[in-house]
C-alpha positions in Angstrom: 1.2 0.1 8.3 2.0 -2.7 5.9 5.4 -4.3 6.2 7.8 -4.4 3.2 8.0 -8.1 2.5 11.2 -9.5 0.8 9.6 -10.2 -2.6 8.4 -6.6 -2.7 11.8 -5.3 -1.8 13.2 -7.6 -4.6 10.8 -6.1 -7.1 11.4 -2.6 -5.8 15.1 -3.1 -6.3 14.6 -4.3 -9.9 12.5 -1.2 -10.6 15.2 1.0 -9.2 17.8 -0.7 -11.2 15.8 -0.3 -14.4 15.1 3.4 -13.6 18.8 4.1 -12.8 19.9 2.5 -16.0 17.4 4.6 -17.9 17.9 7.9 -16.0 21.7 7.7 -16.0 22.9 5.8 -19.1 26.6 5.8 -18.1 29.3 3.6 -19.5 28.8 -0.1 -19.1 31.3 -2.2 -17.1 30.2 -5.4 -18.8 29.8 -4.9 -22.6 27.6 -7.0 -24.9 27.6 -10.0 -25.4 29.2 -10.7 -22.0 26.3 -9.1 -20.2 24.1 -12.0 -21.3 25.8 -14.1 -18.6 23.6 -12.1 -16.3 20.5 -13.8 -17.7 22.0 -17.2 -16.7 22.8 -16.0 -13.2 19.4 -14.3 -12.9 17.5 -17.4 -13.9 19.6 -19.6 -11.7 18.9 -17.3 -8.7 15.2 -17.3 -9.4 15.3 -21.1 -9.6 17.0 -21.4 -6.2 14.5 -18.9 -4.6 11.4 -20.5 -6.2 12.4 -24.1 -5.4 13.2 -23.1 -1.8 9.8 -21.6 -1.4 8.2 -24.7 -2.9 10.2 -26.8 -0.5 8.8 -24.8 2.4 5.2 -25.4 1.1 5.9 -29.1 0.6 7.1 -29.3 4.2 3.9 -27.5 5.3 5.6 -24.6 7.0 5.0 -20.9 7.2 6.9 -18.9 4.6 5.9 -15.4 5.8 8.9 -13.4 7.0 7.0 -11.8 9.9 5.0 -14.8 10.9 5.8 -17.3 13.6 8.1 -20.2 12.5 6.4 -23.5 12.9 9.0 -26.0 11.6 12.7 -26.0 11.2 13.5 -26.9 7.6 17.1 -28.3 7.1 16.6 -30.2 3.8 16.7 -29.2 0.2 18.7 -26.0 -0.4 18.6 -25.4 3.3 21.3 -28.0 3.7 23.8 -25.6 2.2 22.3 -22.2 3.1 20.1 -21.1 6.0 18.6 -18.5 3.6 18.4 -19.9 0.1 15.4 -17.8 -0.9 17.3 -14.6 -0.1 20.4 -16.0 -1.8 18.3 -16.6 -4.9 17.0 -13.1 -4.8 20.5 -11.7 -4.5 21.8 -13.8 -7.3 18.9 -12.8 -9.5 19.6 -9.1 -8.8 23.3 -9.6 -9.6 22.2 -11.3 -12.8 20.0 -8.4 -13.7 22.7 -5.9 -12.9 25.1 -7.8 -15.3 22.4 -8.0 -17.9 21.9 -4.2 -17.7 25.7 -3.7 -18.2 26.6 -3.6 -14.5 26.4 0.2 -14.0 27.9 1.1 -10.6 24.4 2.3 -9.5 23.0 -1.1 -10.0 25.8 -2.9 -8.3 25.3 -0.5 -5.3 21.6 -1.5 -5.3 22.4 -5.2 -5.2 24.8 -4.6 -2.3 22.1 -2.5 -0.5 19.5 -5.3 -1.0 21.9 -7.9 0.5 22.7 -5.6 3.5 19.0 -4.9 4.2 18.1 -8.6 3.9 21.0 -9.6 6.1 20.6 -7.0 8.8 16.8 -6.7 8.9 15.0 -9.7 7.6 17.5 -12.4 8.5 18.3 -11.0 11.9 14.5 -10.9 12.7 14.0 -14.4 11.4 17.0 -15.9 13.2 15.8 -14.3 16.5 12.4 -15.9 16.0 14.0 -19.3 15.1 16.2 -19.3 18.2 13.3 -18.4 20.4 11.2 -21.2 19.0 13.7 -24.0 18.4 16.6 -23.1 20.8 19.5 -25.5 20.8 18.2 -27.3 17.6 18.5 -24.1 15.7 21.8 -23.2 17.3 23.2 -26.5 16.0 21.9 -25.8 12.6 23.5 -22.3 12.6 26.8 -23.9 13.6 26.8 -26.4 10.7 25.1 -24.3 7.9 26.3 -21.0 6.6 23.9 -18.0 6.5 24.4 -17.4 2.8 26.7 -19.9 1.1 
């Protein structure tokens, strides 16, 4: 069985947000033109996620969630967040939710995405990082927040 990788979960969440907005066109919490702020937040989130992924590639390390870690990256966005790619995905989803008018269903989907990422992907990755890098990763955890 193929594993659900984070970018696929991100795209699935966007699809669910669009579907819920179309299927249940309820009152908007964020009216036009204020919803356009979501575009700025969404683009900023994508920029963080993409630049973090590029930094991983530049450092020559494995980016696959379920692969074995081969290098501890603590530079770039990783100085401020242990998970800037996930942070970027979450910000992008929040931006899309705002752009769509921030219907409650979309905000629930953003929260669900963050919880799944935090409890499943990040928990898995941090166990692997601790097993591979031990005290070095523990020190990084102590000085750098998980999200922001």
